[in-house]
GUVO-841672 format. One line per field, with one value per atom (N, C-alpha, C, O, CB): residue in three letters; atom name; x, y, z; residue number from 1. Coordinates in steps of 0.1 Angstrom, whole numbers. Glycine has a CB too. Layout:
res: [ALA; ...]
atom: [CA; ...]
x: [X; ...]
y: [Y; ...]
z: [Z; ...]
n: [NUM; ...]
END
This chain:
res: [MET; MET; MET; MET; MET; ASP; ASP; ASP; ASP; ASP; THR; THR; THR; THR; THR; CYS; CYS; CYS; CYS; CYS; GLU; GLU; GLU; GLU; GLU; MET; MET; MET; MET; MET; GLN; GLN; GLN; GLN; GLN; VAL; VAL; VAL; VAL; VAL; PHE; PHE; PHE; PHE; PHE; LEU; LEU; LEU; LEU; LEU; TYR; TYR; TYR; TYR; TYR; ALA; ALA; ALA; ALA; ALA; ALA; ALA; ALA; ALA; ALA; ARG; ARG; ARG; ARG; ARG; MET; MET; MET; MET; MET; LEU; LEU; LEU; LEU; LEU; ARG; ARG; ARG; ARG; ARG; GLY; GLY; GLY; GLY; GLY; LEU; LEU; LEU; LEU; LEU; ASN; ASN; ASN; ASN; ASN; TRP; TRP; TRP; TRP; TRP; ILE; ILE; ILE; ILE; ILE; SER; SER; SER; SER; SER; HIS; HIS; HIS; HIS; HIS; SER; SER; SER; SER; SER; SER; SER; SER; SER; SER; VAL; VAL; VAL; VAL; VAL; LEU; LEU; LEU; LEU; LEU]
atom: [N; CA; C; O; CB; N; CA; C; O; CB; N; CA; C; O; CB; N; CA; C; O; CB; N; CA; C; O; CB; N; CA; C; O; CB; N; CA; C; O; CB; N; CA; C; O; CB; N; CA; C; O; CB; N; CA; C; O; CB; N; CA; C; O; CB; N; CA; C; O; CB; N; CA; C; O; CB; N; CA; C; O; CB; N; CA; C; O; CB; N; CA; C; O; CB; N; CA; C; O; CB; N; CA; C; O; CB; N; CA; C; O; CB; N; CA; C; O; CB; N; CA; C; O; CB; N; CA; C; O; CB; N; CA; C; O; CB; N; CA; C; O; CB; N; CA; C; O; CB; N; CA; C; O; CB; N; CA; C; O; CB; N; CA; C; O; CB]
x: [-292; -282; -268; -266; -286; -258; -244; -239; -244; -236; -229; -223; -216; -216; -213; -210; -203; -214; -211; -196; -225; -235; -240; -243; -247; -241; -246; -236; -240; -248; -223; -213; -214; -213; -199; -216; -217; -230; -229; -218; -240; -253; -251; -255; -265; -245; -243; -234; -236; -237; -224; -214; -221; -219; -202; -230; -237; -247; -248; -245; -253; -263; -255; -260; -270; -243; -235; -231; -231; -223; -227; -223; -234; -233; -218; -246; -258; -261; -264; -270; -260; -263; -253; -257; -263; -240; -230; -233; -232; -216; -236; -239; -251; -251; -242; -261; -273; -269; -274; -284; -261; -257; -249; -250; -249; -240; -231; -240; -238; -221; -250; -258; -266; -268; -267; -271; -279; -271; -275; -286; -259; -250; -245; -243; -238; -243; -239; -250; -247; -235; -263; -274; -274; -277; -287; -271; -271; -257; -254; -273]
y: [-196; -196; -199; -208; -206; -191; -194; -206; -211; -182; -212; -224; -221; -229; -231; -209; -204; -203; -207; -191; -197; -195; -209; -211; -186; -218; -231; -238; -244; -240; -236; -242; -236; -243; -239; -223; -216; -221; -224; -201; -223; -228; -242; -245; -228; -251; -264; -265; -272; -273; -256; -255; -251; -256; -246; -241; -236; -246; -248; -223; -254; -264; -275; -280; -270; -278; -289; -284; -292; -292; -271; -266; -266; -271; -251; -262; -262; -276; -279; -256; -286; -300; -305; -312; -309; -301; -305; -299; -306; -300; -286; -280; -287; -289; -265; -290; -297; -310; -314; -298; -318; -331; -330; -338; -338; -320; -318; -315; -321; -307; -306; -302; -314; -316; -290; -322; -334; -344; -350; -340; -346; -356; -352; -360; -359; -339; -334; -336; -338; -319; -335; -337; -351; -354; -333; -360; -375; -378; -389; -383]
z: [270; 281; 276; 268; 292; 281; 277; 284; 294; 281; 277; 283; 296; 306; 273; 297; 309; 320; 331; 306; 317; 327; 332; 344; 322; 323; 326; 336; 345; 313; 333; 342; 356; 365; 336; 357; 370; 377; 389; 368; 369; 375; 381; 392; 365; 373; 377; 390; 399; 366; 389; 401; 413; 424; 398; 412; 423; 429; 441; 420; 420; 424; 432; 442; 412; 427; 433; 447; 457; 425; 448; 461; 471; 482; 459; 466; 475; 480; 491; 468; 470; 474; 484; 493; 461; 482; 492; 506; 516; 487; 506; 519; 526; 538; 518; 518; 523; 529; 540; 511; 521; 526; 539; 548; 515; 539; 551; 563; 574; 549; 562; 573; 578; 590; 569; 568; 572; 579; 589; 559; 574; 580; 594; 602; 571; 595; 609; 619; 631; 608; 615; 624; 628; 640; 617; 619; 622; 628; 632; 609]
n: [1; 1; 1; 1; 1; 2; 2; 2; 2; 2; 3; 3; 3; 3; 3; 4; 4; 4; 4; 4; 5; 5; 5; 5; 5; 6; 6; 6; 6; 6; 7; 7; 7; 7; 7; 8; 8; 8; 8; 8; 9; 9; 9; 9; 9; 10; 10; 10; 10; 10; 11; 11; 11; 11; 11; 12; 12; 12; 12; 12; 13; 13; 13; 13; 13; 14; 14; 14; 14; 14; 15; 15; 15; 15; 15; 16; 16; 16; 16; 16; 17; 17; 17; 17; 17; 18; 18; 18; 18; 18; 19; 19; 19; 19; 19; 20; 20; 20; 20; 20; 21; 21; 21; 21; 21; 22; 22; 22; 22; 22; 23; 23; 23; 23; 23; 24; 24; 24; 24; 24; 25; 25; 25; 25; 25; 26; 26; 26; 26; 26; 27; 27; 27; 27; 27; 28; 28; 28; 28; 28]
END
């Protein structure tokens, strides 16, 4: 895996986690 691809993957994972957290916090 390229380091660039790794960066994009980590960024995407962080974004998804952020969206997940936001949706959960909005429910509460």
